[in-house]
Backbone as a printed PyTorch tensor [residue, N CA C, xyz], in Angstrom:
tensor([[[ 24.6210,  -0.8150, -38.7900],
         [ 23.9210,   0.1790, -37.9980],
         [ 23.8250,  -0.3330, -36.5630]],

        [[ 24.2280,   0.4700, -35.5640],
         [ 24.1540,   0.0110, -34.1770],
         [ 22.7050,  -0.0520, -33.7110]],

        [[ 22.4370,  -0.9230, -32.7150],
         [ 21.0680,  -1.0210, -32.1960],
         [ 20.6790,   0.2720, -31.4700]],

        [[ 19.3830,   0.5290, -31.2830],
         [ 18.9480,   1.7170, -30.5390],
         [ 19.5320,   1.7170, -29.1320]],

        [[ 19.6110,   2.8840, -28.5460],
         [ 20.2160,   3.0480, -27.2250],
         [ 19.5530,   2.1530, -26.1810]],

        [[ 18.2450,   1.9880, -26.2500],
         [ 17.5380,   1.1990, -25.2370],
         [ 17.8770,  -0.2840, -25.3110]],

        [[ 18.4530,  -0.7330, -26.4500],
         [ 18.7600,  -2.1520, -26.5940],
         [ 20.2370,  -2.4540, -26.3500]],

        [[ 21.0470,  -1.4510, -26.1040],
         [ 22.4600,  -1.6830, -25.8250],
         [ 22.6110,  -2.2980, -24.4550]],

        [[ 23.5760,  -3.1780, -24.3180],
         [ 23.7930,  -3.8380, -23.0410],
         [ 25.0320,  -3.2780, -22.3730]],

        [[ 25.1560,  -3.4910, -21.0970],
         [ 26.3140,  -3.0500, -20.3470],
         [ 27.5590,  -3.7640, -20.8420]],

        [[ 27.4320,  -5.0590, -21.1680],
         [ 28.5920,  -5.8220, -21.6490],
         [ 29.0990,  -5.2410, -22.9610]],

        [[ 28.1910,  -4.8710, -23.8470],
         [ 28.6040,  -4.2700, -25.1140],
         [ 29.2810,  -2.9320, -24.8980]],

        [[ 28.7910,  -2.1590, -23.9580],
         [ 29.3920,  -0.8730, -23.6420],
         [ 30.8000,  -1.0700, -23.0830]],

        [[ 30.9500,  -2.0370, -22.1770],
         [ 32.2690,  -2.2920, -21.6030],
         [ 33.2390,  -2.8130, -22.6630]],

        [[ 32.7550,  -3.6370, -23.6070],
         [ 33.6060,  -4.1200, -24.6930],
         [ 34.1080,  -2.9540, -25.5320]],

        [[ 33.2180,  -2.0040, -25.8040],
         [ 33.6030,  -0.8360, -26.5840],
         [ 34.6430,  -0.0140, -25.8330]],

        [[ 34.4550,   0.1250, -24.5360],
         [ 35.4250,   0.8740, -23.7440],
         [ 36.7790,   0.1870, -23.6940]],

        [[ 36.7690,  -1.1240, -23.5270],
         [ 38.0380,  -1.8370, -23.4040],
         [ 38.7380,  -1.9990, -24.7460]],

        [[ 38.0850,  -1.7220, -25.8620],
         [ 38.6980,  -1.8580, -27.1790],
         [ 39.8050,  -0.8450, -27.3830]],

        [[ 39.7090,   0.2770, -26.7660],
         [ 40.7470,   1.2880, -26.9570],
         [ 41.4130,   1.5750, -25.6250]],

        [[ 42.7090,   1.6870, -25.6360],
         [ 43.4760,   1.9150, -24.4120],
         [ 43.1720,   3.2920, -23.8420]],

        [[ 42.9570,   4.2520, -24.6960],
         [ 42.6890,   5.6040, -24.1990],
         [ 41.3290,   5.6570, -23.5150]],

        [[ 40.3740,   4.9120, -24.0500],
         [ 39.0540,   4.8830, -23.4260],
         [ 39.1360,   4.2290, -22.0640]],

        [[ 39.9470,   3.1810, -21.9380],
         [ 40.1080,   2.5010, -20.6510],
         [ 40.7590,   3.4340, -19.6470]],

        [[ 41.7690,   4.1660, -20.1070],
         [ 42.4400,   5.0920, -19.2010],
         [ 41.4780,   6.1900, -18.7620]],

        [[ 40.6430,   6.6750, -19.6650],
         [ 39.6760,   7.7240, -19.3370],
         [ 38.6420,   7.2000, -18.3500]],

        [[ 38.1350,   5.9930, -18.5870],
         [ 37.1450,   5.4050, -17.6850],
         [ 37.7430,   5.1840, -16.3080]],

        [[ 38.9950,   4.7370, -16.2550],
         [ 39.6590,   4.5050, -14.9740],
         [ 39.8540,   5.8190, -14.2400]],

        [[ 40.1520,   6.8890, -14.9750],
         [ 40.3450,   8.1900, -14.3450],
         [ 39.0190,   8.7780, -13.8710]],

        [[ 37.9210,   8.5120, -14.5620],
         [ 36.6300,   9.0690, -14.1930],
         [ 35.9640,   8.3450, -13.0220]],

        [[ 36.2900,   7.0870, -12.8190],
         [ 35.6410,   6.2980, -11.7750],
         [ 35.8300,   6.9000, -10.3810]],

        [[ 37.0530,   7.2670,  -9.9520],
         [ 37.1840,   7.8700,  -8.6070],
         [ 36.4110,   9.1760,  -8.4780]],

        [[ 36.3990,   9.9890,  -9.5450],
         [ 35.6570,  11.2540,  -9.4750],
         [ 34.1610,  10.9990,  -9.3350]],

        [[ 33.6690,  10.0180, -10.0770],
         [ 32.2520,   9.6730, -10.0000],
         [ 31.8870,   9.1660,  -8.6120]],

        [[ 32.6950,   8.2820,  -8.0490],
         [ 32.4180,   7.7440,  -6.7160],
         [ 32.4800,   8.8330,  -5.6560]],

        [[ 33.4410,   9.7460,  -5.7590],
         [ 33.5240,  10.8020,  -4.7490],
         [ 32.3200,  11.7270,  -4.8380]],

        [[ 31.8070,  11.9710,  -6.0570],
         [ 30.6090,  12.7890,  -6.2130],
         [ 29.3900,  12.1440,  -5.5790]],

        [[ 29.2480,  10.8370,  -5.7640],
         [ 28.1170,  10.1200,  -5.1760],
         [ 28.2190,  10.1380,  -3.6520]],

        [[ 29.4090,   9.8850,  -3.1270],
         [ 29.5930,   9.8650,  -1.6700],
         [ 29.3660,  11.2460,  -1.0630]],

        [[ 29.7910,  12.3060,  -1.7370],
         [ 29.5690,  13.6470,  -1.1830],
         [ 28.0750,  13.9790,  -1.1860]],

        [[ 27.3390,  13.5020,  -2.1940],
         [ 25.8950,  13.7260,  -2.2200],
         [ 25.1900,  13.0090,  -1.0860]],

        [[ 25.6080,  11.7840,  -0.8000],
         [ 25.0140,  11.0210,   0.3000],
         [ 25.3390,  11.6840,   1.6180]],

        [[ 26.5730,  12.1390,   1.7790],
         [ 26.9780,  12.7940,   3.0160],
         [ 26.1980,  14.0920,   3.2120]],

        [[ 25.9830,  14.8360,   2.1230],
         [ 25.2380,  16.0910,   2.2280],
         [ 23.8060,  15.8310,   2.6580]],

        [[ 23.1930,  14.7810,   2.1300],
         [ 21.8180,  14.4600,   2.5160],
         [ 21.7410,  14.0860,   3.9830]],

        [[ 22.7210,  13.3120,   4.4450],
         [ 22.7230,  12.9190,   5.8510],
         [ 22.9830,  14.1190,   6.7390]],

        [[ 23.7700,  15.0650,   6.2690],
         [ 24.0430,  16.2630,   7.0470],
         [ 22.7970,  17.1090,   7.2240]],

        [[ 21.9440,  17.1990,   6.2020],
         [ 20.7080,  17.9600,   6.3080],
         [ 19.7960,  17.3700,   7.3710]],

        [[ 19.6990,  16.0470,   7.3910],
         [ 18.8350,  15.3930,   8.3740],
         [ 19.3760,  15.5970,   9.7780]],

        [[ 20.7020,  15.5930,   9.9330],
         [ 21.2880,  15.7680,  11.2570],
         [ 21.0660,  17.1960,  11.7520]],

        [[ 21.1170,  18.1940,  10.8420],
         [ 20.9130,  19.5780,  11.2510],
         [ 19.4700,  19.8160,  11.6990]],

        [[ 18.5070,  19.1600,  11.0560],
         [ 17.1000,  19.3610,  11.4150],
         [ 16.7580,  18.7140,  12.7420]],

        [[ 17.5160,  17.7500,  13.1470],
         [ 17.2580,  17.0840,  14.4080],
         [ 16.5510,  15.7700,  14.1900]],

        [[ 16.8820,  14.7970,  15.0010],
         [ 16.3030,  13.4710,  14.8510],
         [ 14.8450,  13.4490,  15.2750]],

        [[ 14.3890,  14.4090,  16.0840],
         [ 13.0140,  14.4220,  16.5680],
         [ 12.0090,  14.8020,  15.4990]],

        [[ 12.4480,  15.3840,  14.3840],
         [ 11.5160,  15.8120,  13.3540],
         [ 10.9690,  14.6520,  12.5390]],

        [[ 11.6390,  13.5180,  12.6090],
         [ 11.2200,  12.3740,  11.8170],
         [ 10.1200,  11.6100,  12.5400]],

        [[  9.0510,  11.2900,  11.8480],
         [  7.9290,  10.5650,  12.4470],
         [  8.0290,   9.0880,  12.1040]],

        [[  7.1950,   8.2810,  12.7530],
         [  7.2320,   6.8330,  12.5290],
         [  6.4810,   6.4110,  11.2750]],

        [[  5.9120,   7.3590,  10.5080],
         [  5.1330,   7.0040,   9.3250],
         [  5.9600,   7.0670,   8.0470]],

        [[  7.2380,   6.7240,   8.1140],
         [  8.0520,   6.6680,   6.9120],
         [  8.9360,   7.8750,   6.7450]],

        [[  9.0500,   8.7220,   7.7540],
         [  9.9840,   9.8150,   7.6890],
         [  9.3480,  11.1690,   7.4380]],

        [[  8.0650,  11.2750,   7.2210],
         [  7.4380,  12.5670,   6.9830],
         [  7.3170,  13.3220,   8.3020]],

        [[  7.6730,  14.5920,   8.2860],
         [  7.6020,  15.4030,   9.4950],
         [  6.1720,  15.9040,   9.6880]],

        [[  5.6950,  15.8630,  10.9320],
         [  4.3580,  16.3360,  11.2640],
         [  4.4700,  17.6430,  12.0230]],

        [[  3.5250,  18.5700,  11.8290],
         [  3.5460,  19.8040,  12.6150],
         [  3.4050,  19.4810,  14.1000]],

        [[  3.9480,  20.3590,  14.9240],
         [  3.9130,  20.1590,  16.3690],
         [  2.4700,  20.0890,  16.8660]],

        [[  2.1510,  19.1250,  17.7070],
         [  0.8260,  18.9820,  18.2830],
         [ -0.1570,  18.1980,  17.4290]],

        [[  0.2480,  17.7810,  16.2310],
         [ -0.6350,  17.0120,  15.3620],
         [ -0.5420,  15.5430,  15.7300]],

        [[ -1.6710,  14.8830,  15.9940],
         [ -1.5910,  13.4560,  16.3080],
         [ -1.1630,  12.6560,  15.0770]],

        [[ -0.4150,  11.5940,  15.3100],
         [  0.0390,  10.7330,  14.2180],
         [ -1.1560,  10.0100,  13.6080]],

        [[ -1.1430,   9.7980,  12.2890],
         [ -2.2590,   9.0680,  11.6730],
         [ -2.2960,   7.6310,  12.1770]],

        [[ -3.5130,   7.1040,  12.3330],
         [ -3.6580,   5.7450,  12.8270],
         [ -4.4740,   4.9240,  11.8460]],

        [[ -4.2140,   3.6370,  11.8270],
         [ -5.0410,   2.7400,  11.0240],
         [ -6.3550,   2.5110,  11.7420]],

        [[ -7.4350,   2.3270,  10.9880],
         [ -8.7140,   2.0490,  11.6480],
         [ -8.6350,   0.7290,  12.4110]],

        [[ -9.3200,   0.6760,  13.5270],
         [ -9.3290,  -0.5550,  14.3260],
         [-10.4200,  -1.5100,  13.8650]],

        [[-11.4070,  -1.0110,  13.1370],
         [-12.5250,  -1.8390,  12.6970],
         [-12.1880,  -2.5040,  11.3680]],

        [[-12.3840,  -3.8300,  11.2900],
         [-12.1170,  -4.6080,  10.0770],
         [-13.4160,  -5.2470,   9.6070]],

        [[-13.6600,  -5.1970,   8.3000],
         [-14.9020,  -5.6860,   7.7060],
         [-14.6510,  -7.0160,   6.9970]],

        [[-15.5500,  -7.9760,   7.2250],
         [-15.3890,  -9.3350,   6.7000],
         [-16.6670,  -9.8290,   6.0290]],

        [[-16.4900, -10.7230,   5.0580],
         [-17.5850, -11.4820,   4.4590],
         [-17.1690, -12.9400,   4.5850]],

        [[-17.9910, -13.7330,   5.2690],
         [-17.6310, -15.1290,   5.5490],
         [-18.6470, -16.0610,   4.9070]],

        [[-18.1550, -17.1850,   4.3640],
         [-19.0450, -18.2010,   3.8000],
         [-19.1650, -19.3570,   4.7820]],

        [[-20.3920, -19.6950,   5.1190],
         [-20.6710, -20.8280,   6.0000],
         [-21.4520, -21.8680,   5.2090]],

        [[-21.8260, -22.9490,   5.8600],
         [-22.6290, -23.9790,   5.1980],
         [-24.0020, -23.4280,   4.7750]],

        [[-24.5120, -22.4630,   5.5400],
         [-25.8430, -21.9100,   5.2790],
         [-25.8450, -20.7700,   4.2730]],

        [[-24.7210, -20.1590,   3.9900],
         [-24.6640, -19.0130,   3.0700],
         [-23.5430, -18.0740,   3.4760]],

        [[-23.6710, -16.8160,   3.0980],
         [-22.6500, -15.8190,   3.4010],
         [-23.2020, -14.7570,   4.3300]],

        [[-22.3060, -14.1610,   5.1010],
         [-22.6770, -13.1070,   6.0240],
         [-21.5750, -12.0610,   6.0800]],

        [[-21.9690, -10.8030,   6.2900],
         [-21.0110,  -9.7160,   6.4530],
         [-21.0830,  -9.2340,   7.8950]],

        [[-19.9390,  -8.8220,   8.4210],
         [-19.8430,  -8.3380,   9.7930],
         [-18.5490,  -7.5620,   9.9440]],

        [[-18.3970,  -6.8530,  11.0710],
         [-17.1480,  -6.1750,  11.3590],
         [-16.6170,  -6.6320,  12.7060]],

        [[-15.2980,  -6.4950,  12.8570],
         [-14.6100,  -6.8200,  14.1140],
         [-13.8240,  -5.5790,  14.5180]],

        [[-14.0000,  -5.1550,  15.7700],
         [-13.2780,  -4.0040,  16.3050],
         [-12.7200,  -4.3990,  17.6670]],

        [[-11.4830,  -4.8730,  17.6660],
         [-10.8790,  -5.3610,  18.9020],
         [-11.5890,  -6.6200,  19.3590]],

        [[-12.2470,  -6.5470,  20.5320],
         [-13.0000,  -7.6840,  21.0600],
         [-14.4760,  -7.6430,  20.6540]],

        [[-14.9060,  -6.5640,  20.0200],
         [-16.3060,  -6.4240,  19.6160],
         [-16.5310,  -7.0130,  18.2320]],

        [[-17.6460,  -7.7210,  18.0770],
         [-18.0430,  -8.2780,  16.7880],
         [-19.4880,  -7.8720,  16.5430]],

        [[-19.7560,  -7.3260,  15.3580],
         [-21.1060,  -6.8750,  15.0530],
         [-22.0210,  -8.0660,  14.7670]],

        [[-23.3170,  -7.7990,  14.7490],
         [-24.2760,  -8.8120,  14.3230],
         [-24.0770,  -9.0390,  12.8270]],

        [[-24.1400, -10.2820,  12.4000],
         [-23.9110, -10.5770,  10.9860],
         [-25.2030, -10.3950,  10.1950]],

        [[-25.0270, -10.0200,   8.9330],
         [-26.1540,  -9.8310,   8.0220],
         [-25.9780, -10.7930,   6.8590]],

        [[-27.0130, -11.5080,   6.4960],
         [-26.9540, -12.4440,   5.3790],
         [-26.8800, -11.7140,   4.0440]],

        [[-26.0110, -12.1820,   3.1510],
         [-25.8480, -11.5840,   1.8230],
         [-25.6700, -12.6990,   0.7970]],

        [[-25.7110, -12.3220,  -0.4710],
         [-25.4760, -13.2740,  -1.5540],
         [-23.9860, -13.6020,  -1.5940]],

        [[-23.6610, -14.8760,  -1.7800],
         [-22.2630, -15.3180,  -1.7840],
         [-21.5840, -15.0680,  -3.1290]],

        [[-20.3270, -14.6180,  -3.1090],
         [-19.5610, -14.5580,  -4.3540],
         [-19.3410, -15.9740,  -4.8820]],

        [[-19.3690, -16.1840,  -6.1870],
         [-19.2930, -17.5460,  -6.7250],
         [-17.9820, -18.2680,  -6.4400]],

        [[-16.8730, -17.5450,  -6.2640],
         [-15.5850, -18.2140,  -6.0670],
         [-15.2160, -18.4120,  -4.5990]],

        [[-16.0610, -18.0140,  -3.6750],
         [-15.7720, -18.1560,  -2.2470],
         [-16.2470, -19.5160,  -1.7590]],

        [[-15.3330, -20.3050,  -1.2070],
         [-15.6610, -21.6510,  -0.7370],
         [-16.0480, -21.6220,   0.7330]],

        [[-16.7090, -22.6800,   1.1920],
         [-17.1270, -22.7910,   2.5900],
         [-15.8880, -22.7430,   3.4850]],

        [[-15.9480, -21.9160,   4.5250],
         [-14.8350, -21.7780,   5.4680],
         [-13.9050, -20.6220,   5.1250]],

        [[-14.0480, -20.0260,   3.9520],
         [-13.2020, -18.8970,   3.5760],
         [-13.9040, -17.5940,   3.9220]],

        [[-13.1170, -16.5320,   4.0080],
         [-13.7080, -15.2180,   4.2150],
         [-12.9060, -14.1680,   3.4690]],

        [[-13.5700, -13.0530,   3.1810],
         [-12.9420, -11.9100,   2.5330],
         [-12.8020, -10.8130,   3.5730]],

        [[-11.6410, -10.1770,   3.5940],
         [-11.3860,  -9.0750,   4.5190],
         [-11.1380,  -7.8170,   3.6960]],

        [[-11.8510,  -6.7570,   4.0080],
         [-11.6830,  -5.4900,   3.3060],
         [-10.3840,  -4.8460,   3.7750]],

        [[ -9.4810,  -4.5770,   2.8470],
         [ -8.1960,  -3.9500,   3.1700],
         [ -8.0110,  -2.7460,   2.2620]],

        [[ -8.4350,  -1.5990,   2.7090],
         [ -8.3260,  -0.3930,   1.8910],
         [ -9.3520,  -0.4060,   0.7790]],

        [[ -8.8540,  -0.3960,  -0.4670],
         [ -9.7600,  -0.3890,  -1.6100],
         [ -9.8270,  -1.7520,  -2.2890]],

        [[ -9.2940,  -2.7690,  -1.6680],
         [ -9.3580,  -4.1210,  -2.2160],
         [ -9.7210,  -5.0830,  -1.0960]],

        [[ -9.9080,  -6.3360,  -1.4360],
         [-10.2120,  -7.3470,  -0.4410],
         [ -9.1570,  -8.4380,  -0.4900]],

        [[ -8.9880,  -9.1340,   0.6040],
         [ -8.0470, -10.2280,   0.6820],
         [ -8.7980, -11.4810,   1.1000]],

        [[ -8.6650, -12.5540,   0.2880],
         [ -9.3360, -13.8150,   0.6160],
         [ -8.4690, -14.5640,   1.6150]],

        [[ -9.0570, -14.9760,   2.7280],
         [ -8.3690, -15.7550,   3.7570],
         [ -8.9230, -17.1620,   3.7500]],

        [[ -8.0320, -18.1460,   3.6420],
         [ -8.4530, -19.5370,   3.5800],
         [ -7.5630, -20.3700,   4.4880]],

        [[ -8.1490, -20.9300,   5.5360],
         [ -7.3830, -21.7610,   6.4540],
         [ -7.0940, -23.1380,   5.8500]],

        [[ -8.0260, -23.6700,   5.0440],
         [ -7.8510, -25.0010,   4.4620],
         [ -6.8460, -24.9950,   3.3160]],

        [[ -6.8560, -23.9770,   2.4770],
         [ -5.9830, -23.9120,   1.3020],
         [ -5.2480, -22.5790,   1.3120]],

        [[ -4.0490, -22.5130,   1.9210],
         [ -3.3170, -21.2430,   2.0050],
         [ -2.9960, -20.6350,   0.6390]],

        [[ -2.9170, -21.4300,  -0.4190],
         [ -2.6160, -20.8990,  -1.7490],
         [ -3.7610, -20.0320,  -2.2770]],

        [[ -4.9690, -20.1900,  -1.7340],
         [ -6.1120, -19.3780,  -2.1750],
         [ -6.1600, -18.0260,  -1.4750]],

        [[ -5.2620, -17.7810,  -0.5410],
         [ -5.2150, -16.5030,   0.1680],
         [ -4.5420, -15.4690,  -0.7300]],

        [[ -5.3570, -14.7520,  -1.5120],
         [ -4.8600, -13.7750,  -2.4770],
         [ -5.7730, -12.5490,  -2.4820]],

        [[ -5.2840, -11.4250,  -3.0080],
         [ -6.1680, -10.2670,  -3.1840],
         [ -7.2330, -10.5480,  -4.2350]],

        [[ -8.4450, -10.0890,  -3.9810],
         [ -9.5670, -10.2960,  -4.9070],
         [-10.3870,  -9.0070,  -4.9860]],

        [[-11.2830,  -8.9550,  -5.9500],
         [-12.2020,  -7.8200,  -6.0770],
         [-13.2370,  -7.9080,  -4.9600]],

        [[-13.5020,  -6.7760,  -4.3190],
         [-14.4570,  -6.7590,  -3.2110],
         [-15.8890,  -6.8670,  -3.7090]],

        [[-16.7010,  -7.6960,  -3.0530],
         [-18.1220,  -7.7230,  -3.3930],
         [-18.8000,  -6.4430,  -2.9080]],

        [[-19.8090,  -6.0210,  -3.6070],
         [-20.5130,  -4.7840,  -3.2990],
         [-21.1160,  -4.8050,  -1.8950]],

        [[-21.5780,  -5.9660,  -1.4450],
         [-22.1940,  -6.0440,  -0.1170],
         [-21.1940,  -5.7040,   0.9890]],

        [[-19.9330,  -6.0330,   0.8080],
         [-18.9120,  -5.7460,   1.8210],
         [-18.5330,  -4.2690,   1.8050]],

        [[-18.3680,  -3.6920,   0.6350],
         [-18.0120,  -2.2720,   0.5700],
         [-19.1750,  -1.3920,   1.0300]],

        [[-20.4110,  -1.8290,   0.7790],
         [-21.5710,  -1.0620,   1.2440],
         [-21.6600,  -1.0770,   2.7650]],

        [[-21.3110,  -2.1950,   3.3980],
         [-21.3240,  -2.2730,   4.8550],
         [-20.3640,  -1.2410,   5.4290]],

        [[-19.1720,  -1.1600,   4.8650],
         [-18.1940,  -0.2010,   5.3710],
         [-18.6560,   1.2310,   5.1190]],

        [[-19.1740,   1.5040,   3.9330],
         [-19.6330,   2.8550,   3.6030],
         [-20.7700,   3.2880,   4.5260]],

        [[-21.7320,   2.4210,   4.7560],
         [-22.8600,   2.7520,   5.6320],
         [-22.4040,   2.9230,   7.0720]],

        [[-21.4250,   2.1320,   7.4880],
         [-20.9490,   2.1930,   8.8630],
         [-20.1590,   3.4750,   9.1190]],

        [[-19.4410,   3.9540,   8.1320],
         [-18.6100,   5.1450,   8.3090],
         [-19.3560,   6.4520,   8.0550]],

        [[-20.5800,   6.3880,   7.5060],
         [-21.3600,   7.6040,   7.2410],
         [-21.8680,   8.1710,   8.5610]],

        [[-21.9250,   9.5120,   8.6910],
         [-22.4820,  10.0900,   9.9110],
         [-23.9500,   9.7070,  10.0580]],

        [[-24.4640,   9.6290,  11.2760],
         [-25.8410,   9.1730,  11.4910],
         [-26.8880,  10.0230,  10.7850]],

        [[-26.6450,  11.3100,  10.5830],
         [-27.6550,  12.1560,   9.9520],
         [-27.3530,  12.4250,   8.4810]],

        [[-26.5150,  11.6140,   7.8490],
         [-26.1120,  11.8480,   6.4550],
         [-27.3000,  11.7640,   5.5000]],

        [[-28.3100,  10.9520,   5.8000],
         [-29.4390,  10.7960,   4.9020],
         [-30.6330,  11.6720,   5.2620]],

        [[-30.5070,  12.4590,   6.3280],
         [-31.6220,  13.2880,   6.7720],
         [-31.7920,  14.4900,   5.8480]],

        [[-33.0390,  14.8960,   5.5790],
         [-33.2590,  16.0800,   4.7610],
         [-32.7540,  17.3350,   5.4930]],

        [[-32.3520,  18.3770,   4.7490],
         [-31.7940,  19.5680,   5.3910],
         [-32.7640,  20.3150,   6.2880]],

        [[-34.0870,  20.1420,   6.0940],
         [-35.0520,  20.8540,   6.9250],
         [-35.4220,  20.0750,   8.1890]],

        [[-34.7100,  18.9850,   8.4700],
         [-34.9710,  18.2180,   9.6790],
         [-36.1500,  17.2800,   9.5660]],

        [[-36.6850,  17.0550,   8.3750],
         [-37.7660,  16.1120,   8.1890],
         [-39.1490,  16.7140,   8.3370]],

        [[-39.2480,  18.0340,   8.4710],
         [-40.5530,  18.6510,   8.6520],
         [-41.3360,  18.7500,   7.3450]],

        [[-40.6340,  18.6390,   6.2000],
         [-41.3140,  18.6490,   4.9230],
         [-41.6600,  20.0410,   4.4260]],

        [[-41.1850,  21.0860,   5.0780],
         [-41.5310,  22.4620,   4.6820],
         [-40.5060,  23.0350,   3.7620]]])
């Protein structure tokens, strides 16, 4: 009984093809047709892009943006949790601006001199002393809360009646 299709190897397939002369002749005849089909498909795709114009392609990986729409930008503010000799602190950096740091509880695996940087939905541990420890890690709640509170609109927690209590 032959093995299931998912377990067949390319070498076994080629051995089966080369076992019969007619199969080899058929495979040799099909190869140019297959290659020409692939090349015509690639050429057709390139032709579509050329007809649309090179200006339609954006710098964000090729997606076209409607006219007048600003390109998406990465946030300039970066959130960090740093461990010092005295404990841990969270803060943000935005260009040349650095926020006041707030003391927080330290994650158990963070060593003195290391820091965690919030990158999207995960954190990255940065270690100047031990570069091998620079890996993605789970974000501590204190760091994600800093970002969430910072990005919330100033009146997000205000009651809908403006605080009058009526």
